[in-house]
C-alpha positions in Angstrom: 118.7 108.5 73.1 119.6 105.4 75.0 120.4 105.0 78.6 120.9 102.4 81.3 119.8 103.2 84.9 120.8 101.2 87.9 119.6 101.3 91.5 120.8 104.1 93.7 121.6 102.6 97.1 123.8 103.9 99.8 125.1 106.8 97.7 126.1 104.6 94.8 124.5 103.4 91.6 124.6 99.6 91.0 122.7 96.9 89.1 120.0 94.8 90.7 121.5 91.8 92.5 119.6 89.5 90.2 120.8 91.4 87.1 117.2 91.9 86.0 116.4 95.0 84.0 113.2 96.5 82.7 113.2 97.8 79.1 111.9 101.3 78.9 109.9 102.0 75.7 108.9 105.2 74.0 105.1 105.4 74.0 105.4 107.3 70.7 107.3 104.6 68.8 107.4 101.5 71.0 111.2 101.5 70.6 113.3 100.5 73.5 115.0 103.7 74.7 116.7 102.5 77.8 117.0 99.9 80.5 116.4 100.3 84.2 117.5 97.9 86.9 114.6 95.9 88.4 114.9 95.8 92.1 114.1 92.6 94.0 113.3 92.1 97.6 117.0 92.0 98.6 117.6 95.2 96.8 114.7 96.9 98.5 115.9 95.6 101.9 119.4 97.0 101.3 118.0 100.3 100.2 115.8 100.6 103.3 118.8 99.7 105.5 121.0 102.3 103.8 118.3 105.0 104.2 117.8 104.1 107.8 121.6 104.3 108.4 121.8 107.7 106.7 118.7 109.2 108.5 120.7 109.8 111.7 123.4 111.9 110.0 120.7 113.8 108.1 118.7 114.5 111.2 121.9 115.6 113.1 122.9 118.0 110.4 122.1 121.7 110.9 119.2 123.4 109.2 121.6 125.3 107.0 123.4 122.1 105.9 120.1 120.5 104.9 119.0 123.7 103.1 122.3 123.8 101.3 121.8 120.2 100.0 118.3 121.0 98.8 119.3 124.3 97.2 122.1 122.5 95.4 119.6 119.8 94.2 117.3 122.6 92.9 120.2 124.2 91.0 121.2 120.9 89.5 117.6 120.3 88.3 117.6 123.7 86.7 121.1 123.3 85.2 120.2 119.9 83.6 116.6 120.7 82.7 117.1 120.2 79.0 118.6 116.8 79.5 116.0 115.7 82.1 113.2 117.0 79.9 114.4 115.0 76.9 114.5 111.8 79.1 111.0 112.5 80.5 109.6 113.3 77.1 111.0 110.1 75.6 109.6 108.0 78.5 106.1 109.6 78.7 105.4 111.0 75.2 104.6 114.5 76.7 105.7 117.5 74.7 109.2 118.8 75.6 107.8 122.2 76.2 105.6 120.8 79.0 108.3 118.6 80.6 110.9 121.4 80.5 108.9 124.6 81.0 106.3 123.1 83.5 107.4 119.9 85.1 111.1 120.6 85.6 110.6 124.2 86.5 108.0 123.2 89.0 110.3 120.5 90.4 113.2 123.0 90.9 110.8 125.6 92.5 109.3 123.0 94.8 112.8 121.8 96.0 113.8 125.5 96.5 110.7 126.1 98.5 111.4 123.0 100.7 115.0 124.1 101.1 113.7 127.3 102.8 111.3 125.5 105.1 113.9 124.8 107.9 114.5 128.5 108.3 110.7 129.0 108.8 110.3 126.3 111.5 108.9 127.9 114.6 107.9 125.0 116.8 104.6 126.4 117.7 101.6 124.2 118.2 97.9 124.6 118.5 95.4 122.5 120.4 92.5 121.1 118.4 89.1 121.4 119.9 87.7 118.2 121.3 85.3 116.5 118.8 81.7 116.0 119.9 
């Protein structure tokens, strides 16, 4: 399995501005199994700016819109669990049964849990007692 992975900035995947990549090696064999873009300072600044620009629209979206996005993410994790597990196993050397049946199941369950949180937001607050 070989793959190349760019930087995900502003909703699009792209290479690092410098073109630099990091070789990803299998811990089991030492073989190069893929390449990942190596972000530089300019790439990080652009990613931070893109995230800041997107934050307003995300915050302005309704609870149900945000929940829908997260439920869709959880469904995609579950749908592609086999492929994601194979990548994680090749990168970490962990058994595929652990990456698929524990790590990715847990990831999908956690995202699903978080998707339901906006519906449970009550806005109540409690005062903490003064410390002595």
